[in-house]
Every structure is written in C-alpha cells, then in structure tokens.
C-alpha positions in Angstrom: -62.3 -5.2 39.5 -64.6 -2.3 38.9 -62.9 0.8 37.9 -63.5 4.3 39.3 -65.1 5.3 36.0 -67.5 2.3 36.1 -68.5 3.0 39.7 -69.1 6.7 39.0 -71.2 5.8 36.0 -73.4 3.7 38.3 -74.0 6.7 40.6 -72.0 5.3 43.5 -70.5 7.5 46.2 -66.9 6.3 46.3 -65.0 6.1 49.5 -61.3 6.8 48.8 -58.1 6.5 50.8 -55.1 8.6 50.3 -51.5 7.2 50.3 -48.9 9.9 50.6 -46.3 9.1 53.2 -47.3 5.5 53.9 -47.3 3.5 50.7 -46.2 0.1 51.9 -48.0 -2.8 50.2 -49.1 -4.4 53.4 -50.7 -1.2 54.6 -52.5 -0.8 51.3 -53.8 -4.4 51.5 -55.1 -3.8 55.0 -57.0 -0.7 53.7 -58.7 -2.9 51.1 -59.3 -5.9 53.5 -60.7 -4.0 56.4 -61.5 -0.4 55.3 -64.3 -0.8 52.8 -62.6 1.6 50.4 -63.3 1.4 46.7 -60.1 3.2 45.6 -56.8 4.7 46.7 -55.0 7.7 45.4 -51.2 8.2 45.6 -49.9 11.7 46.3 -47.0 12.7 44.1 -47.7 16.4 44.6 -46.3 16.5 48.2 -44.2 13.3 48.0 -41.9 11.7 45.5 -41.1 8.0 45.3 -39.7 5.7 42.6 -41.9 4.2 39.9 -41.2 0.8 41.2 -42.8 1.7 44.5 -45.9 2.9 42.7 -46.0 -0.3 40.7 -46.0 -2.3 43.9 -48.6 -0.1 45.5 -51.0 -0.3 42.6 -50.5 -4.1 42.5 -51.4 -4.3 46.3 -54.5 -2.2 45.7 -55.7 -4.3 42.7 -55.2 -7.5 44.8 -58.0 -6.1 47.1 -60.2 -4.9 44.3 -59.3 -1.2 44.6 -58.7 1.0 41.6 -56.1 3.7 41.9 -55.1 7.2 40.7 -52.2 9.5 41.2 -52.2 13.2 42.2 -49.5 15.2 40.5 -48.7 18.6 39.1 -50.2 19.6 35.8 -46.8 20.4 34.4 -45.1 17.2 33.5 -46.2 15.1 30.5 -43.7 12.3 31.2 -44.9 11.9 34.8 -48.5 11.3 33.7 -47.2 8.7 31.2 -45.1 6.9 33.8 -47.8 6.6 36.4 -50.3 5.2 33.9 -47.8 2.7 32.6 -47.0 1.7 36.2 -50.5 0.5 36.7 -52.4 3.5 38.1 -56.0 3.7 36.8 -55.8 7.4 36.3 -54.4 10.8 37.3 -55.6 13.8 39.3 -54.0 17.2 38.4 -53.4 19.5 41.4 -53.2 23.3 41.4 -54.8 23.6 38.0 -55.4 27.3 37.2 -57.3 27.3 33.9 -59.3 25.3 31.5 -56.4 25.4 29.1 -54.2 23.6 31.7 -57.0 21.0 32.3 -57.3 20.4 28.6 -53.5 19.9 28.4 -53.7 17.3 31.2 -56.4 15.4 29.3 -54.3 15.4 26.1 -51.2 14.1 27.9 -53.3 11.3 29.5 -55.0 10.2 26.2 -53.8 8.7 23.0 -54.8 9.8 19.5 -57.4 11.0 18.5 -58.1 12.7 21.9 -54.6 13.4 23.0 -50.9 13.1 22.3 -49.7 10.5 24.9 -46.7 8.6 23.6 -47.4 4.9 22.7 -45.5 2.4 24.7 -46.8 -1.1 25.5 -44.1 -2.2 27.9 -46.0 -1.3 31.0 -48.7 -3.0 33.1 -51.4 -1.0 31.4 -50.7 -2.8 28.1 -50.1 -6.1 30.0 -46.4 -5.9 29.2 -46.6 -5.8 25.4 -49.3 -8.5 25.0 -52.1 -6.2 23.8 -52.1 -5.1 20.1 -51.3 -1.5 19.8 -54.6 -0.2 18.4 -56.6 -2.2 20.9 -54.4 -0.9 23.8 -54.8 2.7 22.7 -58.6 2.4 22.4 -58.9 0.6 25.8 -56.6 3.1 27.5 -58.6 6.1 26.2 -61.8 4.5 27.3 -60.7 3.4 30.8 -58.1 5.9 32.1 -59.5 8.3 34.7 -58.8 12.0 34.7 -59.7 14.3 37.6 -59.0 18.0 37.9 -58.6 19.7 41.3 -60.3 23.0 41.8 -58.4 24.7 44.6 -57.5 28.1 43.3 -59.7 31.1 42.5 -58.4 31.1 39.0 -59.7 27.6 38.4 -62.9 28.4 40.2 -63.5 31.2 37.7 -63.3 28.7 34.9 -64.9 25.7 36.6 -67.8 25.5 34.1 -65.3 25.3 31.2 -63.2 22.8 33.1 -66.1 20.5 34.0 -67.3 20.6 30.4 -64.0 19.3 28.9 -64.3 16.0 27.1 -62.1 13.6 29.1 -62.4 15.3 32.5 -64.2 12.5 34.4 -64.4 14.3 37.8 -63.8 17.7 39.4 -62.2 17.5 42.8 -62.6 20.3 45.4 -59.5 20.8 47.6 -60.9 22.6 50.6 -57.7 23.6 52.3 -56.0 25.2 49.3 -59.3 26.7 48.2 -59.8 28.4 51.6 -56.2 29.7 51.3 -56.8 31.0 47.8 -60.0 32.7 49.0 -58.1 34.4 51.9 -59.8 32.5 54.7 -57.3 29.7 55.4 -58.8 26.8 57.3 -62.3 28.5 57.7 -64.1 25.8 55.7 -67.6 27.0 56.6 -66.8 30.5 55.6 -69.5 31.8 53.1 -66.7 32.2 50.5 -65.8 28.5 50.8 -69.4 27.4 50.7 -70.1 29.6 47.7 -67.1 28.0 45.9 -68.5 24.6 46.7 -71.9 25.6 45.2 -70.2 26.9 42.0 -68.4 23.6 41.6 -71.5 21.6 42.2 -73.5 23.7 39.7 -70.8 23.4 37.1 -70.6 19.6 37.4 -74.4 19.3 37.3 -74.5 21.4 34.1 -71.8 19.3 32.5 -73.1 15.9 33.8 -69.9 15.2 35.7 -69.4 14.0 39.2 -67.3 15.9 41.8 -65.3 14.8 44.8 -63.8 16.3 48.0 -61.6 15.8 51.0 -64.3 16.3 53.7 -63.2 18.1 56.8 -65.6 16.2 59.0 -68.7 13.8 58.7 -71.2 16.7 58.7 -69.2 18.4 55.9 -69.3 15.1 54.0 -73.1 14.9 54.4 -73.4 18.4 53.1 -71.3 17.6 50.1 -73.2 14.5 49.2 -76.4 16.4 49.4 -74.9 18.8 46.8 -74.1 15.9 44.5 -70.6 14.9 45.6 -69.7 11.4 44.4 -66.2 10.9 45.8 -65.2 11.3 49.5 -61.5 11.1 50.3 -61.8 10.3 54.0 -58.8 8.0 54.6 -55.5 9.9 54.6 -52.8 7.6 55.7 -51.4 9.6 58.6 -54.9 10.3 59.9 -55.7 6.6 59.9 -52.5 5.8 61.8 -53.1 8.6 64.3 -56.7 7.4 64.8 -55.4 3.9 65.5 -52.8 5.2 68.0 -55.4 7.3 69.8 -57.8 4.3 69.9 -55.1 2.1 71.6 -54.2 4.9 74.0 -57.8 5.4 75.0 -58.5 1.7 75.5 -55.4 1.3 77.7 -55.3 4.9 79.1 -54.8 3.8 82.7 -51.6 2.0 81.8 -50.3 4.8 79.6 -50.9 7.2 82.5 -49.2 4.8 85.0 -52.2 4.6 87.2 -52.1 1.9 90.0 -53.9 -1.3 89.3 
C-alpha cells in the first residue's frame, strides 16, 4: 500500500474520504472498492469513538489499499499516541492557532530525536511488538503523516512559519471555520476567504509543502488545484449517503410521489 506521504512526494492529487459519523468497516471497504479514494480520514474532533473502532476502521481501509489519518484537537498528547498505535497512518491537528502549537503536535507524533512520543511497540504500528525498538522508531518517524489545519486568523498569520516546520507534511485549509474566523461565515468566495487561500498556497510553495482542502464544489476544487492543492477531501460520509438517497429518489421519483402507473 502506498502511503499518503509517498503519494504526495510523487506529486499526486489525493482524493480523500472523511469518516465521522459512519465508520462501519463495510462502509469503509465500499469506499475503497468503488470510490477511487486513496485515503480516508477519521474525525475525532467532532466525534468520539473507542480505539477498538478506529483499529477496525483502519484495518478495513488498509484492506482496500487506502492509507488513513485522524483529525483531532492539538491539545492531547495521549490521543495522538493512541491513534498512531491503533494503525492510523498519521494525524491532522484541528483549530491550531500558532506555529508553537503546530510544533508541539509534531513533537508528540514523532520519536527522538525529532520529538518526545512515548515508545510502545504493542500496537499495530510496531506490528505488535515484532519490530526492534530502534528500527520501529526510525520507521515511524519517517512514515507517520502530520497535517496542520489552517482555519483561524491566528494560524493564518503564522502560516509561513507553520508550513516551514520540519515534520509538517501538509497544510490543510478548513474553508468553513476559516470563513467564520474571517467574519464571513459560509461566504467561501468572499475576497477575504480567497486571500486566505492565496496566503496558504504561497506559504506552502515557499516551504515546498503540499496543501489540502475540503472543496465546497467542483469549481472550487479546480481553483484550488490550479493554486497547487494536492489533497481534496470530497467524500464526507453523510454527504455520500445523502447523495445515494437522492439518486434513488430521483430514479424512482414517480413511485415516491405516488403517481399512477
């Protein structure tokens, strides 16, 4: 399986699905079989579920060749450790407000010499204590993926410093919260929002780092890719389910409406 970091290093534009409220293993396998997605991210910012559920979810994704990462708050060292040990390929920190916070996330996600993550080889990431300690630490530091969300004006003001941090692999624009932080909630094409996107794009270009986004529509996605975006999160679970429901209703509309045959 190619990892997110490997795909990004090859210049691919990754298509990513989000699993927040629907994390059943069959659903995740269907995403991989039929969706064409290269990765899935699990949302532990807005949801909370047991580590065992995440372990099953990441296993289902790997069975279909999809790497994974987990979005969580930048405030809990232990949470970052647990999701990596559970089999997630990386983490994405939400609501980051400074370069110092981003640096702390990297340190929590990495072993010595880059960070201070606690060594434990009992999880999937160390193949359940079958990889020698030094080898595991080196591999984990090399392979683990770290993304930082830019969705506040405070983080935007330090985006150049954040993008330049060693160990930050991707900067991720959160359009909804960014629009809220800029005082234009939901107005994604507002000049303030577009200027924020340009600042993120420029910072990533200067640092040689890719950036990602949740596009609000296909045209928005095209604009982002034209500005260097390399990760599109287009498959939110509830939106996929809603689209399927609407497709069935449209195909059988006369029956749903009770029209005579």
